[in-house]
C-alpha positions in Angstrom: -55.9 -54.6 -37.4 -58.0 -53.4 -34.6 -61.6 -54.8 -34.4 -64.2 -53.6 -31.7 -66.6 -56.2 -30.2 -69.3 -55.5 -27.7 -69.1 -57.6 -24.7 -72.2 -59.3 -23.1 -75.0 -57.0 -22.0 -74.2 -57.6 -18.2 -71.1 -55.1 -18.8 -72.8 -51.9 -19.7 -71.6 -50.4 -23.1 -68.3 -52.2 -22.6 -66.1 -52.4 -25.8 -63.0 -54.6 -26.1 -60.5 -53.8 -28.8 -58.5 -56.9 -30.1 -55.3 -56.4 -31.8 -55.3 -58.8 -34.8 -51.9 -58.0 -36.1 -48.9 -55.8 -35.7 -47.5 -53.7 -38.4 -45.5 -56.5 -40.1 -48.6 -58.7 -40.0 -47.7 -61.0 -37.3 -50.7 -61.8 -34.8 -50.0 -61.2 -31.1 -53.1 -62.2 -29.8 -53.3 -59.2 -27.2 -56.5 -57.8 -26.0 -57.1 -54.5 -24.0 -60.1 -53.0 -22.4 -60.1 -49.6 -23.6 -63.4 -48.1 -23.1 -66.2 -48.7 -20.4 -69.1 -46.6 -20.1 -72.2 -47.1 -17.9 -74.6 -44.2 -18.7 -78.3 -45.5 -19.3 -78.4 -43.8 -22.6 -75.4 -45.6 -24.0 -76.8 -48.7 -22.6 -80.2 -48.3 -24.2 -78.6 -47.5 -27.6 -76.5 -50.9 -27.5 -79.7 -53.0 -26.7 -81.6 -51.2 -29.5 -78.9 -52.2 -32.0 -78.3 -55.7 -30.7 -80.9 -58.5 -31.6 -82.6 -60.1 -28.6 -80.9 -63.0 -27.4 -82.9 -63.8 -24.2 -83.2 -67.7 -24.0 -82.6 -68.5 -27.4 -82.1 -72.3 -27.6 -79.4 -73.6 -30.0 -78.1 -77.1 -30.9 -74.4 -77.1 -32.1 -73.7 -80.3 -34.1 -70.2 -81.2 -34.2 -69.6 -79.6 -30.8 -66.8 -82.1 -30.1 -64.6 -80.6 -32.7 -62.5 -77.3 -32.1 -64.7 -75.1 -34.1 -68.0 -76.5 -32.7 -66.6 -75.9 -29.2 -65.5 -72.4 -30.1 -69.1 -71.5 -31.2 -70.4 -73.0 -28.0 -68.1 -71.0 -25.9 -69.0 -67.9 -27.9 -72.8 -68.6 -28.0 -73.0 -69.1 -24.0 -70.8 -65.9 -23.5 -73.4 -64.2 -25.8 -76.2 -65.4 -23.7 -77.4 -68.1 -26.2 -79.0 -71.4 -24.4 -77.4 -74.8 -25.7 -79.8 -77.6 -25.4 -78.7 -80.7 -23.6 -78.0 -82.9 -26.6 -76.1 -82.6 -30.2 -75.2 -84.8 -33.0 -71.8 -86.1 -34.3 -70.3 -88.9 -35.8 -70.7 -92.7 -34.5 -67.3 -92.5 -33.0 -68.3 -89.6 -30.6 -71.8 -91.2 -29.6 -72.4 -91.2 -25.9 -69.7 -88.5 -25.0 -70.6 -85.6 -22.7 -69.3 -82.4 -23.7 -69.0 -79.8 -20.8 -68.8 -76.1 -21.5 -69.0 -73.3 -19.0 -70.9 -75.7 -16.8 -73.2 -77.0 -19.3 -73.4 -80.7 -20.2 -74.2 -81.8 -23.6 -74.9 -85.3 -24.5 -73.4 -86.4 -28.1 -75.5 -88.8 -30.2 -74.5 -90.6 -33.2 -76.5 -91.0 -36.5 -79.2 -93.2 -35.2 -82.4 -92.0 -34.2 -81.3 -88.4 -35.2 -84.8 -87.5 -36.6 -86.7 -88.5 -33.7 -84.3 -86.7 -31.3 -84.2 -83.5 -33.3 -87.9 -83.7 -33.8 -88.5 -83.9 -29.9 -86.1 -81.1 -29.1 -87.7 -78.9 -31.8 -91.2 -79.4 -30.3 -89.9 -78.5 -26.8 -88.1 -75.5 -28.3 -90.1 -74.1 -31.1 -87.7 -71.3 -31.5 -84.6 -73.5 -31.8 -81.8 -72.8 -34.1 -79.3 -75.8 -35.3 -75.7 -74.9 -36.0 -73.7 -77.4 -38.1 -70.0 -77.6 -37.8 -69.5 -81.3 -38.5 -67.6 -82.6 -41.5 -67.9 -82.5 -45.3 -69.3 -85.9 -45.9 -72.1 -85.2 -43.6 -73.3 -81.9 -45.0 -76.0 -83.1 -47.5 -77.5 -85.7 -45.2 -77.5 -83.1 -42.2 -79.4 -80.6 -44.3 -81.9 -83.2 -45.5 -82.4 -84.0 -41.7 -82.9 -80.2 -40.7 -85.1 -79.5 -43.6 -87.2 -82.6 -43.1 -87.9 -81.7 -39.5 -88.3 -78.1 -40.5 -85.7 -76.5 -38.0 -83.9 -73.5 -39.1 -80.1 -73.8 -39.1 -76.7 -72.3 -39.8 -74.5 -74.3 -41.9 -70.8 -73.5 -41.3 -69.5 -76.8 -42.5 -67.4 -76.7 -45.7 -67.7 -79.2 -48.7 -70.4 -81.7 -49.5 -72.6 -81.0 -52.8 -73.3 -77.4 -52.4 -75.8 -77.5 -55.4 -77.7 -80.3 -53.8 -77.5 -78.5 -50.3 -79.2 -75.3 -51.7 -81.8 -77.2 -53.6 -82.7 -79.4 -50.4 -83.1 -76.3 -48.4 -85.0 -74.3 -51.1 -87.5 -77.2 -51.6 -88.3 -77.5 -47.9 -88.5 -73.8 -47.5 -86.9 -73.9 -44.2 -84.6 -70.9 -43.1 -81.1 -71.2 -43.3 -77.6 -69.1 -43.3 -75.2 -71.2 -45.3 -71.8 -70.0 -45.4 -68.4 -71.5 -45.7 -66.8 -68.6 -44.4 -68.3 -67.2 -41.0 -65.6 -64.6 -40.2 -67.5 -61.4 -40.6 -64.3 -59.2 -41.5 -63.0 -61.7 -43.8 -66.5 -61.8 -45.6 -66.5 -58.0 -45.9 -63.1 -58.0 -47.4 -64.3 -60.7 -50.0 -67.3 -58.7 -50.7 -65.0 -55.5 -51.5 -62.8 -57.6 -53.8 -65.8 -58.8 -55.6 -67.1 -55.3 -56.0 -63.7 -54.2 -57.3 -63.5 -57.1 -59.8 -67.0 -56.3 -61.1 -66.6 -52.7 -61.4 -63.0 -52.6 -62.6 -62.3 -55.5 -64.8 -58.9 -55.7 -66.0 -57.6 -53.0 -63.7 -54.5 -55.2 -63.0 -53.9 -56.3 -66.3 -50.2 -57.3 -66.9 -49.4 -57.5 -63.0 -47.9 -60.6 -61.7 -49.3 -62.2 -58.4 -47.8 -64.2 -55.6 -50.0 -65.8 -53.2 -49.0 -67.4 -50.0 -51.4 -68.8 -47.4 -50.5 -70.7 -44.1 -52.8 -73.0 -42.3 -52.6 -75.7 -39.6 -50.7 -78.7 -41.0 -54.0 -80.8 -41.0 -55.2 -78.5 -43.8 -53.9 -80.0 -47.2 -55.8 -78.1 -49.5 -55.7 -74.5 -50.8 -58.4 -72.6 -48.7 -61.8 -71.5 -50.1 -61.1 -67.9 -49.2 -57.9 -67.9 -51.2 -59.6 -69.2 -54.2 -62.3 -66.6 -54.1 -59.7 -63.8 -53.8 -57.5 -65.3 -56.7 -60.8 -65.6 -58.6 -61.2 -61.6 -58.2 -57.7 -61.0 -59.2 -58.1 -62.9 -62.5 -61.4 -60.9 -63.3 -59.1 -57.8 -62.7 -56.7 -59.1 -65.3 -54.0 -61.2 -63.5 -53.1 -64.4 -65.0 -52.8 -66.8 -62.2 -53.4 -70.7 -61.6 -54.3 -72.0 -58.5 -51.2 -74.6 -58.5 -48.9 -71.3 -58.0 -50.2 -70.7 -54.4 -47.6 -71.2 -52.1 -48.9 -73.5 -49.3 -47.1 -73.3 -45.9 -47.9 -76.3 -43.7 -44.5 -76.8 -42.0 -44.8 -75.5 -38.5 -41.0 -74.3 -38.4 -41.5 -72.3 -41.6 -45.0 -70.9 -40.2 -43.1 -69.6 -37.0 -40.0 -68.4 -38.5 -41.0 -67.2 -42.1 -44.7 -66.4 -41.8 -44.6 -65.3 -38.3 -47.5 -67.4 -36.8 -47.4 -67.4 -32.9 -46.3 -70.9 -31.7 -49.6 -71.1 -29.5 -51.7 -70.7 -32.8 -49.9 -73.2 -35.1 -53.0 -75.7 -34.6 -55.4 -73.0 -35.6 -54.5 -70.1 -37.9 -55.1 -68.5 -41.5 -52.5 -66.3 -42.6 -53.0 -65.1 -46.2 -50.8 -62.7 -48.5 -51.5 -61.6 -52.0 -48.7 -59.6 -53.6 -49.1 -58.0 -56.9 -46.4 -56.4 -59.0 -46.6 -54.3 -62.0 -44.9 -55.4 -65.5 -41.9 -53.0 -65.1 -41.6 -53.9 -61.1 -42.0 -50.2 -60.0 -45.4 -50.5 -58.5 -46.6 -53.1 -55.9 -49.8 -53.9 -54.0 -50.2 -56.1 -51.1 -53.3 -57.5 -49.5 -52.8 -59.4 -46.3 -55.1 -61.0 -43.4 -54.0 -63.0 -40.7 -56.4 -64.8 -38.2 -55.2 -66.6 -35.0 -57.4 -69.1 -33.3 -61.2 -69.5 -34.0 -62.9 -66.8 -32.4 -63.5 -64.6 -35.5 -65.6 -67.4 -36.9 -67.4 -68.4 -33.7 -68.5 -64.7 -33.1 -69.6 -64.5 -36.7 -71.5 -67.6 -36.2 -73.3 -66.1 -33.1 -74.4 -63.2 -35.3 -75.7 -65.5 -38.0 -77.7 -67.3 -35.3 -79.2 -64.0 -34.1 -79.9 -63.0 -37.8 -81.6 -66.0 -38.6 -83.9 -66.1 -35.6 -85.0 -62.5 -36.4 -85.9 -63.5 -39.9 -87.8 -66.7 -38.6 -89.7 -64.7 -36.0 -90.7 -61.8 -39.1 -91.5 -64.7 -41.5 -89.5 -63.4 -43.9 -90.3 -64.5 -47.5 -86.6 -65.1 -48.4 -85.5 -68.2 -46.7 -82.0 -68.9 -47.5 -79.1 -66.4 -46.6 -75.3 -66.0 -46.3 -72.9 -64.0 -44.5 -73.3 -61.1 -46.9 -76.8 -60.9 -45.9 -75.7 -60.7 -42.1 -73.3 -58.0 -42.8 -75.8 -55.8 -44.8 -78.4 -56.4 -41.8 -75.9 -54.1 -39.8 -77.1 -55.5 -36.5 -73.9 -57.3 -35.5 -72.7 -57.2 -32.0 
């Protein structure tokens, strides 16, 4: 699978193509620069399609974690400006996170409101990004809503109904999505459209689901659950406890084909459908190595939200489907 991603604006018109997987679905992590153009017309066209990112300040809460750090790196690469403070759990209070020469002081739960209010007053166009832990989702959303700062919530879990109510009542701007990978979200959207428009299309088919994640992830992924729900609407009988969870590193390398360097951060999913008589089969597969796909999607969500705030849009709560439909992704 090939995906084209524009590089920062200081490289005029550059496009990098990332090879996400080979024919057999094994990710290789290769990348090759395949096109560089420098004509002024082409550069102007890219500028017109890409939202302005000049000096847009962001606060990445949970930046001591792998996902938070990946978002910081992607944001800095895109030209966003992280502020010098962020929030995390009490165990990380006082730490200094250094990314691309920028130092960020981590604060624990105490005095968060005063710190955030002060930063927001200094940077009125601030966007907060949350990649903390599920247990902190609702408290953090209440904090952002009380202060009135727009935020992107990439953290999964928590009481989602309460989360949406908190944001709706406060009328703060937010992008809330447990899945920030743009291409994965597009795949899910396509599955949902198929399920809605062609219910029962796969009636009688049997389904096999295998998903591999880093060993620290013990439960079935939300993405797999969403895809399975679509197949159920399409007429397939399948229970979540039938999902084959691969968490053993040896199996992940030898059976699934996960590169060893990505054992600590990957998401390989396979959905295999077979007709009642065994003569027809369909297979859907998406393999993700590392966290860059989610980090890049988060940057797009930040830019999208900043635009909505600037335009004072009536709608306040968005998800990654809204970001995709906008069509201004990098």
